[in-house]
Structures are given as C-alpha cells and as structure tokens.
C-alpha positions in Angstrom: 19.5 2.1 -24.4 21.2 -1.0 -25.9 21.2 -4.5 -24.5 24.9 -4.2 -23.7 24.3 -1.0 -21.7 21.5 -2.7 -19.8 23.9 -5.5 -18.9 26.2 -3.0 -17.3 23.6 -1.7 -14.8 25.1 -2.1 -11.3 22.7 -3.9 -9.0 23.1 -2.1 -5.7 23.2 1.6 -7.0 20.2 0.8 -9.1 18.3 -0.8 -6.2 19.2 2.1 -3.9 17.7 4.5 -6.4 14.4 2.6 -6.7 14.4 1.8 -2.9 14.5 5.5 -2.0 11.5 6.4 -4.1 9.2 3.6 -2.8 10.5 4.3 0.7 9.3 7.9 0.9 6.0 7.0 -0.7 5.2 4.4 2.0 6.7 6.6 4.7 4.2 9.3 3.7 1.4 6.8 4.3 2.7 5.3 7.6 3.5 8.6 9.3 0.1 10.1 8.8 -1.6 7.3 10.7 0.2 8.4 13.9 -0.7 12.0 13.2 -4.4 11.6 12.7 -5.4 12.4 16.3 -3.0 15.4 16.3 -4.4 16.7 13.0 -7.9 16.2 14.3 -7.1 18.3 17.4 -5.1 20.9 15.5 -7.8 21.7 12.9 -10.7 20.9 15.2 -12.5 18.6 12.7 -14.1 15.2 12.9 -12.0 12.0 12.3 -14.2 11.2 9.3 -12.8 14.3 7.6 -9.2 14.1 8.7 -9.0 10.4 7.7 -9.2 11.6 4.1 -5.6 12.7 4.5 -4.9 8.9 4.3 -7.9 7.8 2.3 -7.5 10.5 -0.3 -3.8 9.8 -0.6 -4.5 6.1 -1.2 -7.3 6.8 -3.6 -5.1 9.1 -5.7 -2.4 6.5 -5.7 -4.9 3.9 -7.0 -6.4 6.3 -9.6 -3.0 7.2 -11.1 -1.6 3.7 -11.0 -3.5 2.5 -14.1 -1.8 5.4 -16.1 1.7 4.3 -15.4 1.8 1.5 -17.9 0.8 3.9 -20.7 3.0 6.7 -19.4 6.0 4.4 -19.1 5.5 3.3 -22.7 5.0 6.9 -23.8 7.9 8.6 -22.0 10.0 5.7 -20.7 10.1 4.3 -17.2 13.1 6.5 -16.2 11.5 9.8 -17.2 8.2 8.9 -15.5 10.1 8.0 -12.3 12.1 11.3 -12.4 9.0 13.4 -13.0 7.0 11.6 -10.2 9.9 12.2 -7.7 10.0 15.9 -8.5 6.2 16.2 -8.2 6.2 14.3 -4.9 8.7 16.7 -3.4 6.7 19.8 -4.5 3.4 18.2 -3.1 5.2 17.5 0.2 6.0 21.2 0.5 2.4 22.1 -0.1 1.3 19.6 2.6 3.6 21.1 5.1 2.3 24.6 4.3 -1.4 23.7 4.6 -3.6 26.3 6.3 -6.7 24.2 7.1 -7.9 20.6 6.9 -9.3 21.0 3.4 -6.0 22.4 1.9 -4.1 19.5 3.6 -6.4 16.9 2.2 -6.1 18.5 -1.3 -2.3 18.5 -1.1 -2.3 15.0 0.2 -4.3 13.9 -2.8 -1.7 15.6 -5.1 1.1 13.9 -3.2 -0.7 10.5 -3.5 -1.1 11.0 -7.3 2.7 11.2 -7.7 3.2 8.3 -5.3 0.8 6.3 -7.5 3.3 6.6 -10.3 6.4 6.0 -8.2 5.5 2.6 -6.7 4.4 0.8 -10.0 7.2 2.3 -12.0 9.9 1.1 -9.6 8.5 -2.4 -9.7 8.4 -2.2 -13.5 12.1 -1.2 -13.5 13.0 -4.2 -11.5 11.3 -6.6 -13.9 12.5 -4.9 -17.1 16.1 -4.1 -16.2 17.3 -7.0 -13.9 17.7 -10.6 -15.0 15.2 -13.2 -13.8 17.5 -14.8 -11.2 18.0 -11.6 -9.4 14.4 -10.5 -9.4 13.3 -12.3 -6.1 16.0 -10.6 -4.1 15.3 -7.3 -5.9 11.6 -7.5 -5.1 12.4 -8.4 -1.6 14.5 -5.3 -1.2 11.8 -3.3 -3.0 9.3 -4.7 -0.5 11.8 -3.9 2.3 11.4 -0.2 1.6 7.7 -0.7 2.2 8.5 -2.4 5.5 11.2 0.0 6.8 8.9 2.9 6.3 6.2 1.6 8.7 9.1 0.5 11.1 10.5 4.0 11.5 7.6 6.1 10.3 5.4 6.0 13.4 8.4 6.6 15.7 9.7 9.4 13.5 6.2 10.9 13.3 5.8 10.7 17.1 9.2 12.3 17.7 8.6 15.1 15.1 5.2 15.9 16.6 6.6 15.9 20.1 9.7 18.1 19.5 8.2 20.2 16.7 4.8 19.9 14.9 3.0 17.9 12.3 4.3 20.0 9.4 7.7 18.4 9.6 6.1 15.1 8.7 6.0 16.5 5.1 9.0 18.8 5.0 11.4 15.8 5.7 10.2 14.3 2.4 11.7 17.1 0.3 15.5 16.5 0.8 15.0 12.7 0.6 12.9 13.1 -2.6 15.5 15.3 -4.2 18.3 12.9 -3.3 16.4 10.0 -4.8 15.9 12.1 -7.9 19.7 12.6 -8.3 20.4 8.9 -7.7 17.8 7.8 -10.2 19.1 10.3 -12.8 22.5 8.7 -12.5 21.9 5.0 -12.0 18.5 4.1 -13.7 19.0 3.3 -17.4 17.1 5.0 -20.1 15.4 2.4 -22.3 12.0 1.5 -23.9 10.7 -2.0 -24.6 7.6 -0.9 -26.6 5.9 2.2 -28.0 2.7 3.5 -26.5 -0.5 3.4 -28.4 -3.2 6.1 -28.6 -4.2 7.6 -25.2 -7.4 5.8 -23.8 -9.4 8.8 -22.5 -12.5 6.7 -22.0 -10.6 4.2 -19.9 -9.2 7.0 -17.7 -12.5 8.6 -17.1 -14.3 5.4 -16.3 -11.6 4.1 -13.9 -11.5 7.4 -12.0 -15.3 7.5 -11.9 -15.7 4.0 -10.6 -13.0 4.3 -8.0 -14.2 7.6 -6.6 -17.9 6.7 -6.5 -17.3 3.3 -4.8 -15.0 4.8 -2.2 -17.5 7.6 -1.4 -20.2 5.0 -1.1 -18.2 2.9 1.4 -16.9 5.9 3.4 -20.4 7.5 3.8 -22.4 4.3 4.3 -22.3 4.7 8.1 -23.6 8.2 7.9 -26.2 7.7 5.1 -27.0 4.1 5.9 -26.3 1.0 3.8 -29.9 1.1 2.4 -29.9 4.8 1.7 -30.7 5.8 -1.9 -27.4 7.8 -2.1 -25.4 4.8 -1.0 -27.1 2.3 -3.3 -27.0 4.8 -6.2 -23.3 5.4 -5.8 -22.7 1.6 -5.7 -24.7 1.0 -8.8 -23.2 3.9 -10.9 -19.7 3.0 -9.6 -20.1 -0.7 -10.5 -21.5 0.3 -14.0 -18.5 2.6 -14.6 -16.2 -0.3 -13.6 -17.9 -2.7 -16.0 -17.6 -0.1 -18.8 -13.9 0.3 -18.0 -13.2 -3.5 -18.0 -15.1 -3.9 -21.3 -13.3 -1.0 -22.8 -9.8 -2.2 -21.8 -10.5 -5.7 -23.2 -11.7 -4.5 -26.6 -9.7 -1.4 -27.5 -6.5 -1.9 -29.5 -4.6 0.6 -27.3 -5.8 0.1 -23.7 -4.9 2.4 -20.8 -4.3 -0.8 -18.8 -3.7 -4.0 -20.6 -6.0 -6.4 -18.7 -4.9 -9.4 -20.8 -2.3 -10.1 -18.1 -5.2 -11.2 -15.9 -5.6 -14.3 -18.2 -2.5 -15.6 -16.5 -4.1 -17.7 -13.7 -1.1 -17.6 -11.4 -0.8 -13.8 -11.7 -4.6 -13.4 -11.0 -4.5 -15.7 -8.0 -1.5 -13.9 -6.4 -3.2 -10.6 -7.1 -6.2 -11.7 -5.1 -4.0 -12.8 -2.3 -2.1 -9.4 -2.3 -5.4 -7.5 -2.2 -6.6 -9.6 0.8 -3.3 -9.1 2.6 -3.4 -5.3 1.9 -7.0 -5.1 3.2 -6.0 -6.8 6.5 -2.8 -4.7 6.8 -4.7 -1.4 6.8 -6.9 -2.6 9.6 -3.9 -2.7 11.9 -2.2 0.5 10.7 -5.4 2.5 11.0 -6.9 1.2 14.2 -4.0 0.5 16.5 -2.7 4.1 16.7 -6.2 5.4 17.3 -6.7 2.8 20.1 -3.4 3.6 21.8 -3.8 7.4 21.7 -7.6 7.8 22.1 -8.4 5.0 24.6 -5.1 4.7 26.5 -4.1 8.3 26.3 -0.6 7.5 25.0 1.5 10.2 23.3 2.3 10.0 19.6 6.0 9.2 20.4 5.0 6.4 22.9 2.7 4.9 20.2 5.4 4.9 17.7 7.8 3.2 20.1 5.2 0.5 20.9 4.7 -0.3 17.2 8.5 -0.1 16.4 9.6 -3.7 17.2 6.8 -5.2 15.2 7.6 -3.1 12.2 11.4 -3.7 12.5 10.6 -7.5 12.6 8.8 -7.0 9.3 11.8 -5.1 7.8 14.4 -7.6 9.0 12.6 -10.6 7.7 12.3 -9.3 4.1 15.9 -10.1 2.9 15.5 -13.5 4.5 12.3 -14.1 2.5 14.1 -13.0 -0.6 16.8 -15.6 -0.1 14.4 -18.4 0.8 12.0 -17.8 -2.1 14.0 -19.4 -4.9 14.6 -22.5 -2.9 11.3 -23.3 -1.2 8.9 -21.3 -3.5 5.9 -19.2 -2.6 3.5 -21.8 -1.2 5.1 -22.3 2.2 5.9 -18.7 2.7 2.4 -17.5 1.7 0.6 -20.1 3.8 2.7 -19.5 6.9 2.5 -15.7 6.5 -1.3 -15.6 6.0 -1.7 -17.9 9.0 0.4 -15.6 11.2 -1.6 -12.5 10.0 -4.8 -14.2 10.8 -3.7 -15.4 14.3 -2.2 -12.0 15.2 -5.3 -10.1 14.0 -7.6 -12.4 15.9 -5.6 -11.8 19.1 -6.0 -8.1 18.6 -9.8 -8.6 18.5 -9.7 -9.0 22.3 -8.6 -5.6 23.5 -9.7 -3.8 26.6 -9.1 -0.2 27.8 -6.4 -1.7 30.1 -4.7 -4.0 27.6 -0.9 -4.0 28.3 1.6 -2.6 25.8 3.3 -6.0 25.9 0.2 -7.7 24.6 -0.1 -5.2 21.8 3.6 -5.4 20.9 3.7 -9.3 20.8 0.6 -9.7 18.6 1.5 -6.9 16.3 4.9 -8.6 16.0 3.2 -11.9 15.1 0.9 -10.2 12.6 3.7 -8.2 11.0 6.0 -11.2 10.7 3.2 -12.8 8.7 2.9 -9.7 6.4 6.7 -9.9 5.8 6.6 -13.6 4.9 3.7 -13.2 2.5 4.1 -9.8 0.8 7.0 -10.4 -1.5 5.9 -14.0 -2.5 2.4 -12.7 -3.4 3.9 -10.0 -5.7 6.7 -12.0 -7.3 5.0 -15.4 -7.8 2.6 -13.8 -10.4 4.9 -11.2 -11.9 7.7 -13.7 -12.7 5.5 -15.3 -15.4 4.6 -12.0 -17.1 6.7 -11.0 -20.2 8.9 -8.0 -19.6 7.1 -5.9 -22.2 3.9 -6.3 -20.3 5.4 -6.0 -16.8 4.6 -2.2 -16.7 0.9 -2.9 -17.1 1.0 -5.9 -14.7 2.7 -3.8 -12.0 0.2 -1.0 -12.7 -2.7 -3.4 -12.2 -1.1 -4.8 -9.0 -0.5 -1.3 -7.5 -3.8 0.1 -8.7 -5.9 -2.7 -7.1 -3.9 -2.8 -3.9 -4.1 0.9 -3.4 -7.8 1.1 -4.3 -8.6 -1.8 -2.0 -6.4 -0.1 0.6 -8.5 3.0 0.3 -11.7 0.9 0.4 -10.6 -1.0 3.5 -9.9 2.3 5.4 -13.3 3.6 4.3 -15.0 0.3 5.2 -13.3 0.0 8.5 -14.1 3.6 9.4 -17.7 3.0 8.5 -17.8 -0.3 10.4 -16.2 1.4 13.4 -19.1 3.9 13.6 -21.7 1.2 13.0 -20.3 -1.2 15.5 -19.8 1.6 18.0 -23.5 2.5 18.0 -24.5 -1.2 18.3 -22.0 -1.8 21.2 -23.2 1.3 23.0 -26.7 0.0 23.0 -25.6 -3.4 24.3 -23.4 -1.8 27.0 -26.1 0.5 28.4 -27.5 -2.5 30.3 -24.4 -2.6 32.5 -25.2 0.8 34.0 -21.9 2.4 32.9 -21.4 6.2 33.1 -21.3 8.3 30.0 -17.5 8.4 29.8 -17.0 4.7 30.5 -19.8 3.8 28.0 -18.1 5.8 25.2 -14.7 4.3 26.1 -15.9 0.7 26.2 -18.2 0.9 23.1 -15.3 2.3 21.1 -12.9 -0.5 22.2 -15.5 -3.2 21.5 -16.1 -1.6 18.0 -12.4 -1.9 17.3 -12.5 -5.6 18.4 -15.4 -6.2 16.0 -13.5 -4.6 13.1 -10.5 -6.8 13.9 -12.7 -9.9 13.8 -13.9 -8.8 10.3 -10.3 -8.3 9.2 -9.5 -11.8 10.5 -12.2 -13.4 8.5 -11.1 -11.5 5.4 -7.4 -12.6 5.6 -8.3 -16.3 6.2 -10.1 -16.3 2.9 -6.6 -16.2 1.3 -5.4 -19.5 3.0 -6.8 -22.0 0.5 -5.6 -19.8 -2.4 -2.0 -19.9 -1.0 -2.0 -23.7 -1.1 -2.5 -23.5 -4.9 0.6 -21.4 -5.7 3.3 -23.8 -6.6 7.0 -23.1 -7.1 7.9 -21.8 -10.6 10.0 -24.6 -12.2 11.7 -22.1 -14.5 13.2 -19.9 -11.7 17.0 -20.4 -11.4 18.7 -20.5 -8.0 19.8 -17.3 -6.4 23.0 -15.8 -7.8 25.6 -13.7 -5.9 24.7 -10.0 -5.9 28.3 -8.6 -6.0 29.7 -7.1 -9.1 28.4 -4.9 -11.8 26.7 -7.3 -14.2 23.0 -7.2 -13.6 22.2 -9.1 -16.9 19.7 -8.0 -19.5 16.0 -8.4 -19.1 14.5 -11.3 -21.0 13.1 -10.0 -24.2 14.7 -6.6 -24.0 15.4 -4.7 -27.2 17.2 -1.6 -28.1 
C-alpha cells in the first residue's frame, strides 16, 4: 500500500477493528478466572489441573508471540491479523465443545496460540500505521480493550454460568471474532515495511523449549519440591535453552525475534516495568475469585459484581491517561500507578474469612486504578523510540515476555499457595481449630502470604519508574476527528 493510501486510513474505524481483536483475547483470559471453581466441580479434577486452562492459554500466547514479528514481515500485518482472528473463532468453538478437562486444556492452548498473534500484531499496526502524535491515544484505546474485558468479563462469566453453563463463555467469542474479522478486512490497510528473512527454526525450538520447561518447573515445584532433581533439572535445561535462544537471535542475520531493540535503554527499562506490573496483576485476577467463591461461598455472578466497579474504574481511566501522557510524560503516571498497585495489593494481604465485600471492592479499586495509570505509559514510553520497521519485533518481545511472565506468575502463585498453605496449617494447629476451620484459615493465610509476595514484587518497579523521563520529541495531542491518520514515520510503499 502506498504512503498516500496509508495517509487516508480513518482513525476510529481502524481503532475499532484492532480494539475488537485485543478485546476478545483478553476477555477469554478474564472470564476463565471466574469459571475455574465451576470447571473444577464440573470435571471433578484438582485446581492444579484446571488452572492450566489459564496457564496453558498464557503460555501458548507467550510462545507464539516471538513468531509474530517474522510472520508480519512474511505475510504482512493485516493478513496475520485476519488469519489469527479466524483461528481464534474456530478454537473458541472447540473449547465450548470440550468433553473433558484434557480436551478443554488442549483447546485453550490452541486458542491462546492465536491470541498470541492477535495482541502483538494489533500493537504493531498502531505503531506502523498511525502518526506519532496519535499513538499515545491509540495505545490508550488499545489498552482500554484489555481493561474493559476484565471489567465485564467476570460479570458476564458469572451471568452465563448462572443462567446457562460454562460452555457459553467460549461460544460468545465466535460472533465477536467474525465481526472483528470483517471490520479488519475493510479498515486495516494492506502494507509491508520490510521483507522477512529466512525462517529461524533454531530460534523457535529453543524459545518454545525454554518457556515450556521453566513453566513446568515453576508449576510443579510445590508438588516435587524446590530442591527436587526434577525441578532443578528443568530449571537448568530451560535456562540453557533460553541462553542458546538469546545467543542465536543476537548472531543470526535473520533472527526470529530481533533482540537488538533491547539495546534501547528506555525500551528495556519500560519492558521490565511492564513485566513487574503484569506479574502483580495476575496475583489479583487469579486469587480473588478463588477467595470469594471457595472461602466466602459466593456465586460466580456475585463474584463478578464485586469485581466489576474496580475493573470499570480501570477502563474509564484509560482514555484519561491517553490524554495526560503527552503533557506530563510517563514518570508521574508510572510512579503514581505503581504506588497505588503496591498499596492496594498490600491491603489485600490482610484478608479474613469474614472480610466484607466493601473492603475487597475498595482495595481492588485502588489497585486497578494503579494498573490503569501505569499500563499504557509502560508500553508507550519504550515503543515510541523504536523505528517503525522494528516495531513488529519490539511489540512481539513486549507481548512475549509479558505473557510468559504472566504464565510464570500464575504457576508461581499456585505453587506458593500450596507451600504457604501447608506452612500456615502447621502454625494454626496450635490454636486447636477443627479440621474445617483449620483448612479455611490456612487457605486464607496462604492467600495473604502470596499477596505480600506480589506487593514486594511490584514495589521493585518504583525506582525504575523515576528514571523514565518525558520524550522531548513527542508532539502535543492532536484532534482525533477526521479521516487523515497520517503516515508512519519511515513508511515505504
């Protein structure tokens, strides 16, 4: 597509087409957290197995994400997006038709693989198609899709489970996915900024091997023990595979993932902040529904309603953050956001079986407000300095690491939950509690312990946030009305 044709891309139809794709991907992640207790009951399996419907989904997303830079160069970003949307719709049908826990996990992994292409390619489209002055608002809207999904996902999931069954959590993705496909076919331009090199099979094998082995090591550490030969062996082999992958990508002339973008200090620092925020985020999304349903006996619908205000706050703040970013820069937004995440997470480390819904609602709201303030600045502050031709690889790295660390965090928190639960049960026996009360209190205290770990993790990002200054080359926000979206800096025919 020519430079002139790119200049005629209409902002709002283009953003709606990319918004829908990222929305249904994140929706598929947020709805499943509410459904975990129901799926565990329906299939009669342990939480450690059914949580792979989330962990496997995230791992597949992280595994496929490194491919999207190459695939975008090979087939174009538009064709990759259309193919991923179609595959996602088909995988959603398979999830809804699952006959046992294993088939559901397998279908969720397939669904996650297509999601792993959708999220980075939509970010890539923003940085390659839209002009620099409209990118902060565009990224804010892109991030809004990730915030609206958790806002409505738990409530929608609770309602669908209450009036129907869990299968509709997946069937609803099909019409939305097909509608997004039609919008993208019409409003996303066909273009290519550079040609793909030879396919890096060694890079693909090593990145899949390292991600898979490290995730298994984290998820099984509570069962096997941290000092088990199996755990230590998987850590060692996974780390070696990761080292081979990094060396390969830095030396081959046609890397699967161009790691040279990590030489940009600002991009690298914001990437670390994003990973930390993501790790803390999944502590809340995974633990709170389990606490409300398993400990307090709330229904899936009631759980969704309790979490709804906090998630809506996240969603409503995103456009505001997009408007504020060009004027005040990332430092203030990131610092305030991370501080709120840390404060809200610390408050949630003091739960009891009788904690009121108001307490949960207020501190989840504080925590999610912090996530909203920090998510977009963490993504955009680094990406805005990456050349458009490399933005596909930069967004792939961003989504790959965030999804992999999201999977790792779920696995780690699940493992820590079991380890802390055993320790807390030993400590609580001295109180002379009955078996039921002992199990209840030890589980709550283990959740509190995990939230304390998540608090410590997120506060590590605070000093890094203070180092991210405003980009002096970023122009002030422009009006969003009209057709002219400008051409991407450096775009060619």
